[in-house]
C-alpha positions as a printed NumPy array, in Angstrom:
array([[115.218,  80.991, 122.136],
       [113.429,  77.773, 123.097],
       [109.96 ,  79.06 , 123.995],
       [107.672,  81.033, 121.684],
       [104.168,  82.464, 121.527],
       [102.058,  81.802, 118.416],
       [ 99.278,  84.357, 118.016],
       [ 96.256,  83.326, 115.954],
       [ 94.662,  86.62 , 114.946],
       [ 90.86 ,  86.894, 114.846],
       [ 90.153,  83.271, 114.002],
       [ 86.405,  83.929, 114.268],
       [ 86.852,  86.333, 111.336],
       [ 89.924,  85.045, 109.488],
       [ 89.188,  81.328, 109.727],
       [ 86.981,  80.689, 106.709],
       [ 89.182,  78.084, 105.029],
       [ 90.709,  76.212, 107.956],
       [ 93.849,  78.331, 108.169],
       [ 93.689,  78.041, 111.956],
       [ 95.403,  74.693, 111.421],
       [ 98.676,  76.49 , 110.694],
       [ 99.066,  77.186, 114.412],
       [ 98.482,  73.523, 115.246],
       [101.156,  72.412, 112.783],
       [103.652,  74.883, 114.224],
       [102.96 ,  73.741, 117.779],
       [103.312,  70.07 , 116.798],
       [106.549,  70.421, 114.877],
       [108.047,  72.759, 117.467],
       [108.234,  69.851, 119.93 ],
       [110.7  ,  68.032, 117.673],
       [112.857,  71.155, 117.493],
       [112.935,  71.321, 121.287],
       [110.774,  74.446, 121.264],
       [107.894,  74.931, 123.681],
       [104.926,  76.883, 122.358],
       [101.868,  78.717, 123.562],
       [ 99.084,  79.246, 121.042],
       [ 97.115,  82.394, 121.814],
       [ 93.748,  83.001, 120.168],
       [ 92.87 ,  86.677, 120.037],
       [ 89.342,  87.868, 119.276],
       [ 88.84 ,  91.08 , 117.3  ],
       [ 87.397,  92.525, 120.529],
       [ 90.695,  91.923, 122.329],
       [ 94.028,  93.68 , 121.957],
       [ 96.825,  91.768, 120.287],
       [ 99.675,  90.787, 122.611],
       [102.928,  92.618, 121.996],
       [105.172,  89.654, 122.845],
       [104.148,  87.215, 120.108],
       [106.871,  85.504, 118.086],
       [104.674,  84.282, 115.228],
       [101.446,  86.021, 114.144],
       [ 98.995,  84.183, 111.889],
       [ 96.227,  85.626, 109.712],
       [ 93.871,  83.532, 107.575],
       [ 91.175,  83.82 , 104.947],
       [ 87.829,  85.595, 105.225],
       [ 84.892,  87.069, 103.376],
       [ 84.773,  90.826, 102.732],
       [ 82.914,  92.041, 105.827],
       [ 85.003,  89.944, 108.215],
       [ 88.195,  91.034, 106.461],
       [ 87.416,  94.717, 106.974],
       [ 86.412,  94.162, 110.604],
       [ 89.705,  92.398, 111.297],
       [ 91.665,  95.163, 109.595],
       [ 89.979,  97.801, 111.724],
       [ 90.795,  95.889, 114.906],
       [ 94.458,  95.413, 113.936],
       [ 94.8  ,  99.096, 113.068],
       [ 93.12 , 100.06 , 116.359],
       [ 95.679,  98.094, 118.405],
       [ 98.876,  99.546, 116.87 ],
       [100.588,  96.321, 117.97 ],
       [101.449,  94.419, 114.801],
       [103.802,  97.094, 113.382],
       [105.758,  97.107, 116.64 ],
       [105.949,  93.306, 116.7  ],
       [107.185,  93.193, 113.099],
       [109.781,  95.864, 113.83 ],
       [110.949,  93.694, 116.719],
       [111.516,  90.716, 114.428],
       [108.285,  88.755, 114.819],
       [107.313,  86.35 , 112.033],
       [104.016,  86.889, 110.193],
       [102.217,  84.369, 108.   ],
       [ 99.19 ,  85.863, 106.253],
       [ 96.933,  83.863, 103.935],
       [ 94.462,  85.164, 101.33 ],
       [ 92.341,  87.891, 102.991],
       [ 95.017,  88.232, 105.668],
       [ 97.616,  88.672, 102.935],
       [ 95.544,  91.396, 101.256],
       [ 95.205,  93.249, 104.565],
       [ 98.995,  93.651, 104.738],
       [ 99.14 ,  95.556, 101.441],
       [ 98.461,  99.182, 100.569],
       [ 94.861,  98.596,  99.513],
       [ 92.289,  95.959,  98.596],
       [ 88.655,  95.868,  97.546],
       [ 85.828,  94.672,  99.788],
       [ 82.102,  95.125,  99.336],
       [ 82.694,  96.95 ,  96.071],
       [ 84.868,  99.615,  97.696],
       [ 88.585, 100.249,  97.886],
       [ 89.917,  99.844, 101.427],
       [ 93.24 , 101.148, 102.718],
       [ 95.423,  98.323, 104.03 ],
       [ 98.167,  98.265, 106.64 ],
       [100.952,  98.997, 104.16 ],
       [103.407,  96.379, 105.409],
       [103.835,  95.087, 101.851],
       [104.101,  97.327,  98.788],
       [101.19 ,  95.917,  96.8  ],
       [ 97.548,  96.48 ,  96.017],
       [ 94.69 ,  94.08 ,  95.349],
       [ 92.031,  94.875,  92.765],
       [ 88.967,  92.903,  91.647],
       [ 89.906,  90.103,  89.255],
       [ 88.03 ,  89.219,  86.096],
       [ 87.169,  85.779,  87.485],
       [ 87.3  ,  83.759,  90.687],
       [ 90.463,  81.719,  91.083],
       [ 89.637,  78.342,  92.622],
       [ 91.614,  75.106,  92.716],
       [ 94.898,  73.482,  93.601],
       [ 98.024,  75.574,  93.194],
       [101.741,  74.846,  93.195],
       [104.49 ,  77.445,  93.412],
       [108.271,  77.372,  93.445],
       [109.089,  79.133,  96.698],
       [111.52 ,  82.04 ,  96.504],
       [112.828,  81.354, 100.026],
       [113.072,  77.548,  99.894],
       [114.489,  75.465,  97.074],
       [111.287,  73.468,  96.68 ],
       [107.708,  73.485,  95.458],
       [104.918,  74.434,  97.84 ],
       [101.311,  73.39 ,  97.264],
       [ 97.969,  74.646,  98.499],
       [ 94.416,  75.494,  97.533],
       [ 93.375,  78.927,  96.318],
       [ 89.909,  80.478,  96.424],
       [ 89.81 ,  84.224,  95.813],
       [ 88.563,  86.828,  93.36 ],
       [ 91.251,  89.454,  93.941],
       [ 94.221,  90.206,  91.703],
       [ 97.251,  91.361,  93.643],
       [ 99.747,  93.683,  91.959],
       [103.193,  93.805,  93.547],
       [105.431,  96.843,  93.702],
       [108.616,  96.752,  91.632],
       [110.867,  95.894,  94.567],
       [108.623,  93.302,  96.228],
       [109.784,  89.675,  96.305],
       [107.012,  87.195,  95.442],
       [106.258,  84.302,  97.781],
       [106.789,  81.991,  94.825],
       [106.66 ,  81.51 ,  91.08 ],
       [103.463,  79.806,  89.957],
       [103.957,  76.31 ,  88.539],
       [100.224,  75.651,  88.244],
       [ 97.234,  77.724,  89.309],
       [ 96.697,  81.481,  89.38 ],
       [ 98.439,  82.87 ,  92.48 ],
       [ 98.17 ,  86.643,  92.553],
       [ 95.861,  86.461,  89.554],
       [ 98.413,  86.783,  86.78 ],
       [ 99.388,  83.113,  86.721],
       [103.024,  84.122,  87.197],
       [103.596,  84.763,  90.89 ],
       [101.938,  84.137,  94.225],
       [102.072,  86.172,  97.391],
       [104.865,  88.373,  98.674],
       [107.756,  88.13 , 101.141],
       [109.521,  90.894, 103.018],
       [111.894,  90.012, 105.839],
       [109.912,  87.814, 108.22 ],
       [106.552,  88.644, 106.604],
       [105.147,  85.885, 104.404],
       [101.956,  86.48 , 102.432],
       [100.312,  83.911, 100.148],
       [ 97.011,  82.782,  98.672],
       [ 97.708,  79.16 ,  99.611],
       [ 95.218,  77.525, 101.939],
       [ 95.536,  73.879, 102.873],
       [ 96.375,  74.725, 105.608],
       [ 99.608,  75.631, 103.859],
       [101.825,  74.45 , 106.737],
       [100.113,  71.057, 106.91 ],
       [100.743,  70.54 , 103.202],
       [104.304,  71.905, 103.41 ],
       [105.859,  71.011, 106.777],
       [109.288,  72.279, 105.741],
       [107.785,  75.758, 105.548],
       [106.601,  75.379, 109.143],
       [110.153,  74.477, 110.16 ],
       [111.444,  77.608, 108.431],
       [109.009,  79.836, 110.325],
       [109.963,  78.222, 113.634],
       [113.659,  78.723, 112.926],
       [113.082,  82.337, 111.925],
       [111.089,  82.947, 115.122],
       [113.795,  81.466, 117.351],
       [116.827,  82.819, 115.495],
       [118.085,  79.363, 114.593],
       [119.731,  78.081, 111.444],
       [117.131,  76.491, 109.18 ],
       [116.746,  72.769, 109.778],
       [113.928,  70.318, 109.104],
       [112.841,  67.453, 111.32 ],
       [112.304,  63.799, 110.48 ],
       [108.58 ,  63.163, 110.139],
       [108.179,  60.501, 107.426],
       [104.381,  60.58 , 107.233],
       [104.211,  64.362, 106.853],
       [107.039,  64.336, 104.329],
       [105.416,  61.57 , 102.286],
       [102.098,  63.427, 102.202],
       [103.794,  66.668, 101.147],
       [105.711,  64.878,  98.396],
       [102.521,  63.22 ,  97.142],
       [100.671,  66.546,  96.996],
       [103.513,  68.084,  95.011],
       [103.42 ,  65.182,  92.599],
       [ 99.654,  65.204,  91.96 ],
       [ 99.206,  68.992,  91.852],
       [ 99.488,  69.706,  88.135]])
């Protein structure tokens, strides 16, 4: 596959912390892989396309998070896309949406159930730089976390990464969750701008290619610097 569609889901709702930039990084790096891309922005008033190859969800406040969830559930599209092999990257509020339940506005809300996990109110707000050892790449990944939820993973769920510094899911041990082509994390940044190798992995997953990274010295130097200074 040499042409893919990148679907940015409800950016007007799930775009609080600049996560929309993940789509831009994917589109930029795709060129060096010989992949043509189309970035599709979908409002919560519109139906999600069924033919996306990568679906992106970002961070949000409680009310926007619930509104986005309701729109995704209304469409019945994302489960079909995932079943068909589409890649999903969900950050913070978007990550919580994919679980069994989360809390918003002081109430428990049923999630989409794509990941066996639940998010409960934490005892504090977790804010600051974070570094994790990725479970799917032999490297550290850095980002910025800003959330008050504590995510509890099911026994058979693979974490996105082991926390090196920061709080991650709220226990200081693990961050996020991974299942097949679904990647959930609390890392903003945008995470793909800070970790370009991760963007390459998503592109390779979406096109069915063997994982390879491209030569982009400036991006690689910036990523290495962030990993060095994130304590």
